[in-house]
Every structure is written in C-alpha cells, then in structure tokens.
N, C-alpha and C positions, 0 to 999 in steps of 0.2 A: 571116319568122322570123329570129332572129339566126343568125349563122354558127355559133355554138356548137351549135345544134341539129343542124346538118349533121354536126358531129363526133360527136354523140350517135348519130345514125342510122347512121353508118359503124362505130361501135364496138360496137354491140349484137351479141352472138353470136346467130345464128338459133336458134329453138326446135328442140330435138332430140327424137326419139322416146324413149320410156322405154327404159332399158337398165340395166346393172349399175353400181351405184355402187361405186367403188373409192377407198380412202383410204390415205394414207401419212403418217407423222409422224416428225419427227426434231428433235433439239436439239444445237446446236453451242456450245461454250463460247466466250464473247467477253469474258472477264475481262481488264481491262487490267493491265499490269505496274505494280509499285510505282513511285511517283513521278509517275504520269500525272496531269496536271491534271484536277480534278473539276468537274463541271457543277452548275448549279442556283442559285448565289447571286451576289451582287455583290462578293465578295471571293475572293481566291486561296486554294486549298487543293489538296493533292496526295494521292493514294491512299497510305496508310501501312499497309495491311493488307487482308485479305479475310475478311469475315464469312461470305459465301456467294457463289458464283460467279454471273456474269451469263451469259445464254444468248440465242442467236437460235433461236427455236422456229418450226418450219415445219409447216404442214398442207397437203398436196396433195390435191385432190379431182379425180376423173375420172368423167365420165358421158357416154355417148353420143359419145365421141370428143373431148369438150371437157375441158380441164384448167384448173384455177385453183389458185393458191397463196395462203395466208394466213400471214403472218410476224409474229411478235411479238418485239420486241427489249427487253431489260431495260436501256433507255437513256433519257436525258432527252428525246430527240426523234429525228426523222429529218431529213435534209437532202435537197433535191432531187438534188444531184449524187451522193450515196451511193445513193439509190433508183434513179436512172437507170443507174448503173454495175452495181448488183446485178441489175437487170432484164436488162441486156445479157448478163451472165454466166449468169443463169438460162436465158435463151433459148438461149444458145450450148451449154450443157451438158445441158439437158433437153428442149429443143424447146418448152417452155411459153412462149407469147407473153409478152413483157415486160409488156404491158398487162393481162395476167391475173394479175399478182402484186400483192397488197396488202401493204405493209410499214408496220407501225405501231410506236410506242414506248409503253412503259408509263408513262414520265415519272419514273423513279427519279432522285432527286437525289444518289444515292451511286454514280454511274458516271462515265465519262470525258466531258470536253468533246468536242464534235464540231465540226470546222472543215472547210469554211467554213460558218458559221451566222450570224455577225453580228459587229459591232465589239466587243461586250462579250466574246465568246468569244476573240477575237484578243488583247484586252488582258489577259485572265486566263489566258493560257497556251496558247491554241489553236494558236499558231505554233511551239511547242516541238517538238523531234524526236519525243518520245514521243507527243504528241497527233497530229502529222502522220502518223507511221507507223501509229498505230491507225486513223485515218480511211482511210488507203490500203488497209489490210488488211481492213477491215470488209465491203466489198461481196463479196469473195471468200468470207468466212465465211458471209454470208447465203446466197449462191448454193450453198455446200456443204450448208447445212441443207436447202435446197429439193431439191438433188440427192439427198441421202440419203432424204428423204421420198418423192420420186418413185420411187426405186429400191425403196422398201418398199411400194408400192401393192399392196393386196389387197382382194378383195371385202369389202364392209362394209355395215353398217346405221347409220342415224343416228336420233337421238331428241333432241327439244328441249323445254325447259321454261323457265318464268320464275318465279324466286323474288322475294321482297320483303324487303329489309333497309334499315331506316332508322335504325340505331343507330350507324353508323360514318362517316356522311357528313353534313356540315352546310354550309349556305351560309355563306360567309365574309365576305359583305358585309352590313352592318347599317344600318338607319335609327337615327340617334342623336338624343338629346334636343335637340341644338342645330340640328337640321334637316339635317345633313349625312348622307352615306352613308359609313360607316367601313369599313375593310378590316382584317381580323384585329385588332379593337380590344382584344383581351385577355380572358382568362377572368374571369368574375365582375365585369365592368365594369358599374357601376350606370347608366352613361349609354346603354346599349343599350336600344332600344325593341323592335325586332323584326327578323328577317332581311329583307333586301331582295329575296330571291328564294327559289325552292324548291330541292329536291334531286330526283334521279331514283332512287327506291329499287329499280328493277328489277335483278335478278341474272339475267343470261342464261346459260343452260347448254345446250350442245350436246355430246352424247356420241356417240362413234363406236366401234363394236366390230366385230371381224371376224366372218365367217360362223360361226366356231367359238366365238363369244362372247368371244374374247380382247380385252381392252381395248386400244384403239389411241390415242385422244386424247379430251380434254375441253377444250372452248373455254368460257372463263368471261369475262364482261364486267360491269363495274360502274363507276359514275361517282363516283370520288373521287380527289382530287389526291394523288399519291404523293410526299409529303415527310414521312414519319413517322419516319425514322431520324436523319438528320443526321450530323455528324461526318465523318471521313475514311476510314472503313473501307468498302470496296466491298461493296455489297449490292443485291439486287433489290428490297429493301423488302418490303412486304406480300405480293406474289405468291410470294415464296420460301416463306412459311408455307402459303399456299393450295396450291401445288404439292406440297409435302412431305406435307401432310395427305391430299390426294386420292390421292397415290401410296400412302399407307398403307392406303387403302380399296380401291383397284383394282389396286395392284401397281406396282412401280418402273419397269416398262417403258412404262407409259402416259405420254404427253406431255400436260402441262397447258399450254395457251396462255391466258395472261391478257392481256386488252386493256382499256384505259381508256376509259370512256364520256365524254360531254361534261361536263367538270368544271372549266372555266376559272374558275368562281366558287364551287367546292365543295371543301372539304378535310375532314380528319378531326377537327378541333378542336371539341370541345363547350364552348362558352363558359360553360355553366351548371355545369360540373364543374371544381373547383379543383385536381384532381390533375395531376401531370406527364403530358404527352401527347406525348413525344418520346423516340426511342431505339428500340433493337431490341425492347425489351419491348412498346412500343406497336405496332410493326409486327406482332409475334407475336400480340398481343391482337386487333387488327382482322382479321388474316388468319385467325385461328381462328374468329372470328364469321362471317366471309364463307364460309369453308369449310363451317361448320356449316349455313349456309343453302343452299349448293349440295347438301349431303347431304340436307337436308330436302326439297329440290326433286326429288331423284332418283326417288322413287316416282311423281311426277307427269309424268315425261318421256313425251312422245308420239312415236310413230314418224313419221318424215318420209318422205313419198312421194318416191321417187327418179325423178322424171319427166324433168326437164331441169336442166342447169346453164348459167347465163347470166352474162355479164359485160358491163357498160356503164361508160363513163366520160365525163366532160365537163370541159373546161378552162374555168375561170371567171376573167375578169380583174377583180380587185378594186381599187378606187380607193385611192390612198395617203392616209394621214393628213395633214391640212393642217399646214403649218409657219408659225408666226407670224413677222412681220417681226423680224429680228434674232435669230431662234431658232438659226440655224446658228452664228453667232459666240458666242452664249451657251453652246451645247452644247460647242463646242471648248474654251472656257475651263474648263468643268466637268471635262472629261476630263483636261485638263492638271493640274488640282488633285488628281487622284487619286493622283499620285505625289509630292505635296508633304507637308508636315508634317501630322500627325494633326489638329491644331487647325484647319487650313484646308481639310480635306477636305469635299467637298460632302455635303449631306444625301441620304438614300436616294432620295427622289422626284426630286431634281435629277439624280442619276445615271441613274435610269430614263428620264427625259425626254431627257437628253442622248444616250444610246445610241440611243433611238428616232429622234430627229431626224436623227442622222448616218446611220443605216441608211436612212431614207427618202430623204434627199438623195442618197445614193449611187446610188439607182435612176434618177436624172436624169429623173424624171417617168414612167417606165415603170410600168404597173400591176403588181400582184402576180398573176402567172399561176399559178393553183393548180388542182389536180385533185380532183374529186369522183368517187368510184368506187363501184360496187355489184357485188357477187358474190351471185347469187341461186340458191338450191336449190329448184326447183319454185316453188310460191307460198307456201311455209312460212317460209323463212328468207332474209333479205336482210342481208348484211354491207355496211355503208356506211362509207367512209373520209372523214374530214374533216381539213383541213391545218392544225391548230393547236390551241390550248387554247380550246375552244369553250364559251361560256356554256351552262349547263344548259338554259335555256328554249329555246334553239335546237334542241338535241337532242330535247327533248320535243315540239316542233312537228313535227319530221320523223317521229317515231314516231306522232304523232296522225294525220297525213295519209297514212301508209304503208298500202298495201293488203295487206302481208304480215302473217302471224300473229306472226312474230318479226322485229323490225327491230333489228339490233345495230350500234351506231355505235362505230367505233374512231377516236378522235381522234389527233392527232399522226401522221398517216398520209400516206405518199407525199410527204413534205416538210412543213415547218411554217413558218408566218409569225408565230408567237407568239400573243398573246391575240386572241380574236375576241369582243368583247362584243355584247350586244343593242343595238338602237337606243336603247332607254330608258336603258341604263346610261351611254351617252356623255354624257347630260345630268347624270348623278349624279357622274361623275368618279371619282377615286382610282386606285389602283395599276394595275389591269388596263387601264383606259382610257388612262392616261398612257403605258403601255407599248405600246399597240396600234399596229402599223405600218399597219394598214388603216383606212379611213375608216368613219364611221358608215353603217350600212346594209349593210355587207359580210356580216355574219352572216346577215341575211335573204336575201341573194343566194345564199349557200351552201344555205340551207334550200330555196329555190326550185329550185335545181339538183338537190339530192338527191331531192326529191319528184318532180320531172320524170323523173328516171331510174327511180325506183321504179315510177311509174305507167306508164312506157313498156313494162314487161314485161307489162302487161295486154293490149296490142294484139295 
C-alpha cells in the first residue's frame, strides 16, 4: 500500500468507550482595520467600512478523553502556514492535539487578503503592512477562540438533521448553443442550453445543547459560493444573516458555525431571473431562506449517540497543472502589463492563467501536499475537510460512498490550493480549469482519500 496509508493508520484515534459528551463554543472578532486590502477579485480594493464583523468561531468536542476542535473563519480562504501556526498555539494553550483541529473558511469575498497565499495576493496588496500584520495576528485569534471554547466545555447533547434547499444555489457552468461550456454567462442569456453540472441541496444542521437545555452551538453547512455582497465594506456575507436569525430563535449566546460545502462550480446567481443579485440585500435574502430551512429542519433533528469521538487525516500529494512551452515567459509579460495603461491591460482569463502558471512554476516541480481530515462522532456524523474550492460532484461522490448518516464537507479547510475541478471539467475548460493549480484527476484523488478515511472508522 502507499505510504500515505501508513500515515492514516498512525493518525486514527482508537475507539473509545461510551462516555459523557462535552461541548464548548466561542467566537472571536477578526474584523480587519480600515484600509486593509480585500480578497476575492483580480483588482485592488481596500476596506472602507464595516457592515458586519468577521469572526473566528470555534466548537470544541470532548468525549472519552479525546478532544477535537472545529473552526469556521469568515474569510476568503485558509493558508497552510496560518493553519499550522494556529494548531501549534492551540496545542500549546489547550492541550488539544494540533492534528485534531479542523480550520475552514466560509469564502467571504468581503474580508482581508491572506498572505502568503499566491502571487495574485502579493500583487494586490498582500505585502502591505496592514495585510502582513493581519496575517501574523490571525493564528493567535484562532487559538484564542479555541481556548475560550475549551474553557467553556460542559456536558451536552447533540442532534443532527438534513434539510433541503435548492432555491439559492445554482451551477454556474453552462452548456452553450455554440458547443462550449460557459462560466457565469449572464442572466437571461438566450445562448444557454442547460447547466453543465448539479448542485448539492443538502442543508446540514447539528445542534448542541447543555444538559439543562441551554443552547450552546449550531453547526450549519451548505454548498454555495459566497460572493453575494461585493463592494469594499467588510462583511461575513450570507452567514451573517443566518447567524443573526438563528440567534433570534435560540438566543444570542448560541454560537452558529457556518461552513461552506463543495461549491467550486456553484454560486447564488439564478440566470433565469433578471433582477439584481448582488449586494447586502441579496446576502440577506439568501441568508433568510437558508435560515428558514434550518428552522424547518429543527423538528426533524435526531439525537446523536455519544459513543466515540475519532479523528483521522491523510496527506495527499496532488500533481501540478501542466505548463505549455513558452507559458512562463507569456505569464510574466501578462503580469507586467497589469501596471500599464488601461488600454493595454490583459483580459481576465489571461490574468487568471498567468497567476496560475507562475504559482505552479514557483513550486519547482514539487506536488501540492494537501490534507484531508475527518472528525467523526460515533457512526452518525463525519466532518470532512477538503483543501480548496471543490467542484460539487466531488462532494456528492464522497457523500454517496460514506458509511455515515451525516457526512458534512467543509471546503477551503486546513489550507487551500484554489479550484479543484472534476476530471470531466478539465476537458470543458473555462475559468475554474484555467485557474486550477492541480492537474486533472486531483479531485478524484481527494475523493478516494476521504472515502478511505471514512470507511476506516468501520474497522
């Protein structure tokens, strides 16, 4: 067997006898200061106000002597250096093993640039003092959220359910009349034939309450790309509304952790609806719909047996995207043109490809070493981390083959390598494929690793 399987065998926590489940939750503000460069686009912009604060939200679980932490960040992504430093600090301050900490991002496009993440971030302000200081401080804030959650551990009960919502997420790749596959081709475009892929309508809900029925935390997961707001005001986007509305139902002390499912090719834009679909109003609308489905799901939540808490992880080396002859020189020329006159600036996909090429070349042939992690509660719930913007069909494949009643996938977790398309999508091209730093077949390798981990708990 591959050496990776040895790492898997070493990282699985042994099964533990049934014991008392304890839960703690906390939220730490991570809003950047005014002027901080913002992430998400291929042009520079800086934070000029705050619509709503960003948070690092942490949930700590303890059962039978084993602890694990789930962290959700209202940020564009995670980086491996930030994750590793945060884990080191968590282990230092709480004793929770770093490998038992899952750190994911919601993918808000109205938050700060994270550096080091790639050449694009460096060009668009990642090297400024504000961005540098933010990145240096972030691991400590993450660790503080986990520390506070750990300090708040109390006997608790868990319940889980799965809702269904298909009105706020849409596949953004389309088969077009000319035979191509388009990306965000515009609303009411008469050349659209049909979507090129599905969505994942699952709304995962896990609720934790204290022995005295005091609400502690709700974990919500749905697969939709968070770029609903835009502009230069700091905002958590749709999860802000979800958290606010659930707090109105259960009380302001309850922490709502929202994580993003596999949505690399899924966003909120309904191409059959001609109304504006951008801004805080849009984020509030979609958040209200999602919160409503969470509330509809509440009566169907089923108690989770607190038998064992287990953690497993696997390091997967993904091959790099191939670079065509002359690609490096072309990419460098494109980046140089970014600072030139507007008339000579490169087209969007030229920029996307140039940054991809130079990021890949910078690795000097080293594969992308990424982590797939699973945190499992008995045989009911498995939280799976994946390291990028994962195409929805890959997430659906993991869920289909998982032995768990509830398989919840948090993308952009424990580091991110950008887009991870399906094998089929590589032949179709367009934005996500042009941007992908990993080679064809990488997504399927992640699926295989995740399923291997999930089925390993059956042994």
